[in-house]
C-alpha positions in Angstrom: 2.3 -21.6 8.8 -0.1 -24.0 7.2 -2.0 -23.3 4.0 -5.3 -22.8 5.8 -3.8 -20.0 7.9 -2.1 -18.4 4.9 -5.4 -18.3 3.0 -7.1 -16.8 6.1 -4.4 -14.0 6.2 -4.8 -13.4 2.5 -8.5 -13.0 2.9 -8.1 -10.7 5.9 -5.6 -8.6 3.9 -7.9 -8.2 0.9 -10.7 -7.3 3.2 -8.6 -4.6 4.8 -8.2 -2.9 1.4 -11.9 -3.1 0.8 -12.9 -1.7 4.2 -10.4 1.2 3.8 -11.8 2.1 0.3 -15.5 2.0 1.4 -14.7 3.9 4.7 -15.2 1.1 7.3 -12.1 2.2 9.1 -12.7 0.4 12.5 -13.2 -2.9 10.7 -10.0 -2.4 8.7 -8.1 -1.7 11.9 -9.5 -4.8 13.6 -8.4 -7.0 10.6 -4.9 -5.5 10.8 -4.7 -6.4 14.5 -5.9 -9.9 13.8 -3.3 -10.5 11.1 -0.5 -9.2 13.3 -1.7 -11.5 16.1 -1.6 -14.5 13.8 1.9 -13.6 12.5 3.3 -13.3 16.0 1.9 -16.8 16.8 3.3 -18.3 13.6 6.6 -16.3 13.6 6.0 -14.7 10.2 7.9 -11.3 10.4 7.6 -10.5 6.7 3.8 -10.7 6.6 3.6 -8.9 10.0 5.7 -6.1 8.6 3.6 -5.8 5.5 0.4 -5.6 7.6 1.9 -3.1 10.0 2.6 -0.8 7.0 -1.1 -1.0 6.0 -2.1 -0.4 9.6 0.1 2.7 9.9 -1.3 4.1 6.7 -4.9 3.6 8.0 -4.1 5.1 11.4 -2.4 8.2 9.8 -4.7 8.9 6.9 -8.1 7.9 8.3 -7.9 8.8 12.0 -5.2 11.4 12.0 -3.3 9.8 14.9 0.1 10.6 13.5 2.1 9.8 16.7 0.7 6.3 16.7 1.3 5.9 13.0 5.0 6.9 13.3 5.4 4.5 16.2 4.0 1.6 14.0 6.3 2.5 11.1 9.4 2.5 13.4 8.3 -0.9 14.7 8.0 -2.1 11.1 11.5 -0.8 10.2 12.9 -2.7 13.2 11.4 -5.9 11.9 12.8 -5.5 8.4 16.0 -3.7 9.3 18.1 -6.0 7.1 16.1 -5.1 4.0 16.6 -1.4 3.8 16.1 -1.3 0.0 12.8 -3.3 0.1 9.4 -2.0 -1.0 8.2 -1.9 2.6 10.8 0.7 3.4 9.7 2.7 0.4 6.1 2.5 1.6 7.0 3.4 5.1 9.0 6.5 4.0 6.1 7.6 1.8 3.7 7.4 4.8 6.1 9.4 6.9 6.2 11.9 4.1 2.4 12.1 4.2 2.3 12.5 8.0 4.8 15.4 8.0 3.0 17.0 5.0 -0.3 17.0 6.9 1.5 18.4 10.0 2.9 21.2 7.9 6.6 20.1 8.0 7.2 20.2 4.2 11.0 19.8 4.5 10.7 16.5 6.3 8.0 15.4 4.0 10.1 16.1 0.9 13.1 14.3 2.5 11.1 11.1 3.1 9.4 11.2 -0.3 12.8 11.4 -2.0 14.1 8.4 0.0 11.0 6.5 -1.0 11.4 7.4 -4.7 15.1 6.2 -4.8 14.0 2.8 -3.5 11.2 2.5 -6.1 13.5 3.5 -8.9 16.1 1.0 -7.8 13.6 -1.9 -7.8 11.9 -0.6 -10.9 8.5 -0.3 -9.3 6.5 1.9 -11.7 3.4 2.1 -9.6 5.5 3.3 -6.6 7.3 5.9 -8.7 3.9 7.2 -9.9 2.7 7.6 -6.4 5.8 9.5 -5.3 5.8 11.7 -8.3 2.2 12.7 -7.4 3.1 13.3 -3.7 6.2 15.4 -4.5 3.9 17.4 -6.8 1.6 17.9 -3.8 4.5 19.3 -1.7 5.5 21.7 -4.4 1.8 22.8 -4.7 1.6 23.5 -1.0 4.8 25.5 -1.0 3.7 27.6 -4.0 6.0 26.0 -6.6 3.2 25.4 -9.0 5.1 24.8 -12.2 7.2 22.1 -10.5 4.0 20.6 -9.1 2.4 20.3 -12.5 5.5 18.7 -13.9 5.4 15.9 -11.3 1.6 15.4 -11.6 2.0 14.9 -15.4 4.8 12.4 -14.9 2.6 10.6 -12.4 -0.5 10.4 -14.5 1.4 9.1 -17.5 2.6 6.1 -15.4 -1.0 5.4 -14.0 -2.4 5.5 -17.5 0.2 3.0 -18.8 -0.5 0.6 -15.9 -4.3 1.2 -16.1 -4.7 2.1 -12.4 -8.0 4.0 -12.2 -7.8 4.6 -8.4 -4.5 6.3 -8.6 -5.3 8.1 -11.8 -8.3 9.7 -10.0 -5.9 10.9 -7.3 -3.7 12.7 -9.7 -6.7 14.2 -11.6 -7.8 15.7 -8.3 -4.4 17.2 -7.7 -4.3 18.7 -11.2 -7.7 20.1 -10.5 -6.3 21.6 -7.3 -3.4 23.0 -9.3 -5.6 24.9 -11.7 -7.9 26.0 -8.9 -4.9 27.6 -7.2 -4.1 29.3 -10.5 -7.6 30.7 -10.6 -8.4 28.7 -13.8 -11.7 27.5 -12.5 -13.2 25.9 -15.6 -10.1 23.8 -16.1 -10.2 22.9 -12.4 -13.8 21.8 -12.6 -13.1 19.7 -15.6 -10.4 17.6 -13.8 -12.5 17.4 -10.5 -15.5 16.1 -12.4 -13.4 13.4 -14.1 -12.0 12.5 -10.7 -15.4 12.3 -9.0 -16.8 10.1 -11.8 -14.1 7.5 -11.2 -14.3 7.6 -7.4 -18.1 7.1 -7.4 -17.8 4.2 -9.9 -15.2 2.4 -7.7 -17.0 3.3 -4.4 -14.1 5.2 -2.7 -16.1 7.3 -0.3 -13.2 9.1 1.3 -12.1 10.3 -2.1 -15.7 11.4 -2.9 -15.7 13.5 0.3 -12.6 15.4 -0.8 -13.5 15.9 -4.4 -17.1 16.9 -3.8 -15.7 19.5 -1.3 -13.3 20.8 -4.0 -16.0 21.0 -6.6 -18.1 23.0 -4.1 -15.2 25.4 -3.7 -14.8 26.0 -7.4 -18.5 26.7 -7.9 -18.3 29.1 -4.9 -15.5 31.0 -6.5 -17.5 31.1 -9.8 -20.3 32.8 -7.9 -22.6 29.8 -8.1 -23.1 29.5 -4.3 -26.2 27.4 -4.2 -24.5 24.7 -6.3 -21.5 25.0 -4.1 -23.6 24.5 -1.0 -25.1 21.4 -2.5 -21.7 19.8 -3.0 -20.6 20.9 0.5 -23.6 19.2 2.1 -23.0 16.1 0.0 -19.4 16.0 1.1 -20.1 16.6 4.8 -22.8 13.9 4.9 -20.5 11.2 3.5 -17.6 12.3 5.8 -19.9 11.9 8.9 -21.2 8.6 7.6 -17.6 7.1 7.4 -16.3 9.2 10.4 -13.6 10.8 8.2 -12.4 13.5 10.6 -10.1 15.4 8.2 -12.9 15.5 5.7 -15.3 16.9 8.3 -12.6 19.6 9.0 -12.3 20.7 5.4 -16.0 20.8 4.6 -16.9 22.5 7.9 -14.5 25.3 7.0 -16.1 25.9 3.7 -19.6 25.8 5.1 -18.4 28.4 7.6 -17.3 30.6 4.7 -20.7 30.2 3.1 -22.5 31.5 6.3 -19.8 34.2 6.9 -20.4 35.7 3.5 -24.1 35.9 4.2 -23.5 37.7 7.5 -24.7 34.7 9.6 -21.8 35.0 12.0 -23.0 32.6 14.7 -23.6 29.8 12.2 -20.2 30.5 10.6 -18.5 30.4 14.0 -20.1 27.0 14.8 -18.7 25.5 11.7 -15.3 27.1 12.1 -15.2 25.8 15.7 -15.8 22.3 14.5 -12.9 22.7 12.1 -10.7 24.1 14.9 -11.5 21.4 17.4 -11.0 18.4 15.0 -7.9 19.9 13.5 -6.4 20.3 16.9 -7.4 16.8 17.9 -5.8 15.1 14.9 -2.8 17.3 14.7 -3.6 19.0 11.3 -1.4 22.1 11.7 -2.3 23.7 8.4 -6.0 23.2 8.9 -5.7 24.5 12.4 -4.1 27.7 11.1 -6.9 28.2 8.6 -9.5 27.7 11.3 -7.8 30.3 13.5 -7.7 32.7 10.6 -11.4 32.1 9.9 -12.4 32.5 13.6 -10.4 35.7 13.7 -12.1 37.1 10.6 -15.6 36.2 11.9 -14.8 38.0 15.2 -13.6 41.0 13.3 -16.8 41.1 11.4 -18.7 41.0 14.7 -16.6 43.9 16.0 -14.8 41.7 18.6 -11.3 43.2 17.8 -9.3 41.7 20.7 -10.6 38.2 20.0 -9.9 38.6 16.2 -6.4 39.7 16.9 -5.8 36.8 19.3 -6.8 34.2 16.6 -4.9 36.0 13.8 -1.7 35.8 15.9 -2.2 32.1 16.5 -2.6 31.6 12.8 0.5 33.7 12.1 2.6 31.6 14.4 1.4 28.3 12.9 2.0 29.5 9.3 5.5 30.7 10.4 6.3 27.2 11.8 5.2 25.7 8.5 7.1 28.3 6.4 3.9 28.8 4.5 4.3 32.2 2.8 0.9 32.0 1.1 -0.8 31.5 4.5 1.2 34.3 6.1 0.3 36.7 3.3 -3.4 35.9 3.9 -3.0 36.6 7.6 -1.3 39.9 6.9 -4.2 40.9 4.6 -6.6 40.3 7.5 -4.4 42.1 10.1 -4.0 45.0 7.7 -7.8 45.2 7.5 -8.0 45.0 11.3 -5.6 48.0 11.8 -7.4 49.9 9.0 -10.7 49.5 10.9 -9.0 51.0 14.0 -7.6 53.9 12.1 -4.0 52.9 12.4 -3.1 53.6 8.8 0.7 53.3 9.2 0.5 49.8 10.7 -2.2 48.8 8.2 0.1 49.9 5.3 3.1 48.1 6.7 1.1 44.8 6.9 -0.4 45.3 3.4 3.1 45.8 1.9 4.4 42.8 3.8 1.5 40.7 2.5 2.1 41.8 -1.1 5.9 41.2 -0.9 5.3 37.6 0.1 3.2 36.8 -3.0 4.5 39.3 -5.5 6.3 36.5 -7.4 4.0 33.7 -6.6 1.3 32.2 -8.8 -1.5 32.0 -6.3 -4.1 34.3 -7.9 -6.5 34.4 -4.9 -4.2 35.8 -2.3 -2.5 38.1 -4.8 -5.9 39.7 -5.6 -6.6 40.2 -1.9 -3.1 41.5 -1.3 -3.4 44.1 -4.1 -6.8 45.1 -2.9 -5.9 45.7 0.7 -2.9 47.7 -0.3 -5.0 49.9 -2.5 -7.7 50.2 0.2 -5.2 51.4 2.8 -3.4 53.7 0.3 -6.7 55.4 -0.4 -6.2 57.3 2.9 -2.8 58.7 1.9 -2.2 58.5 -1.8 -5.3 58.2 -4.1 -3.2 57.9 -7.3 -1.3 54.8 -6.0 -4.4 53.4 -4.4 -6.2 53.5 -7.8 -3.3 51.6 -9.4 -3.4 48.7 -6.9 -7.2 48.4 -6.9 -7.3 48.4 -10.7 -4.6 45.6 -10.7 -6.7 43.7 -8.3 -9.8 44.0 -10.5 -7.8 43.2 -13.6 -6.4 40.0 -12.1 -9.7 38.8 -10.7 -11.3 39.4 -14.1 -8.5 37.6 -15.9 -8.7 34.6 -13.7 -12.5 34.7 -13.7 -12.8 34.7 -9.9 -16.2 36.4 -9.6 -16.4 36.7 -5.8 -13.1 38.4 -5.5 -13.8 40.5 -8.6 -17.0 41.8 -6.9 -15.2 42.9 -3.7 -12.4 44.6 -5.7 -14.8 46.4 -7.9 -16.7 47.6 -4.8 -13.5 49.0 -3.3 -12.5 50.7 -6.5 -16.0 52.2 -6.9 -15.8 53.6 -3.3 -12.4 55.2 -4.2 -13.7 56.7 -7.4 -16.7 58.2 -5.7 -14.5 59.6 -2.9 -12.1 61.1 -5.5 -15.0 62.7 -7.5 -16.6 64.0 -4.4 -13.3 65.7 -3.4 -13.0 67.3 -6.8 -16.5 68.6 -6.6 -16.1 70.1 -3.2 
């Protein structure tokens, strides 16, 4: 290959990175295809393989076409099969880890991330090690192992600070924000998210802005500042639509659905949940699909459509079981317990409430633990007032401790109903 063509490929490659960062995904894909075409013409397998890895990452992360991305990675591995300890193999394993993570297969995701880490350690690639530490932290976070998650995030951020990589530092800041969010430490979460957003806006990474603005909205919502939350949701959705970031549209639509559901605007809520469901199904986002099913079920329950609610809850339950997601399952059992409680089936409601609590009893997820304690107390109020009061008070105490105002309000309401009922019985 002559120098002119090498310079052209170098320019294309640099432009791919820029297009990906600013959200011009179709342009990035076209440049990838053009480099691959040139490499085939000039018999340059090494450059072709490097470009195919970029191409696979864009296809997986920006379009959600995981099957196509896996196919591209396998093709790349066949090109570089004699270099099994090269950086390209490490990158490919990491992308496979991301794909299986997004599909909810955390065991496979962990396996590929560890294979990637071994290669980066062997070739002493600090940047690569930092990326994998962060990604392993993310898997631990999704599977409820929060202390391990934080350990890996801290290892990651130390590396990115040493090598002065702002883009990747922002990624870890966001994940630490998510960690504290899951712990119910909302002010700490907000602090990390805001630091993350500032960096992302300065470097112009729109996809990142979509995700972090959505997360900031969620924190404000949990703090009870719903108008501020809605502002960030709308900002996030607008940018996601502008760059056609489907996963982002999914996530924000789900939160906007929650906003309308909590205000009793069920049709609007269903519209947004349906957008979430349709896109999640299209791009193969199993975890997001399960959440969409749970939300559609809950909305139908609020509308009194019990059969439809049950149908979507069972879909969500099956998806969470496939992913071995105990936190998600606990949430579904909370909702199913409420459903049976509404129908007067106290025995079944109590079984599901106890199952929900057993799944999160030793977990650190504050939100679902509050809900699980509350539903158990609510159901027990029909059979054992003394025990019911204990569980509802624990729900209130935890919500107050973690400063989760929305959950605190619901738990206080249920406790107040119980106390009024108890006093009325004493009076009679």
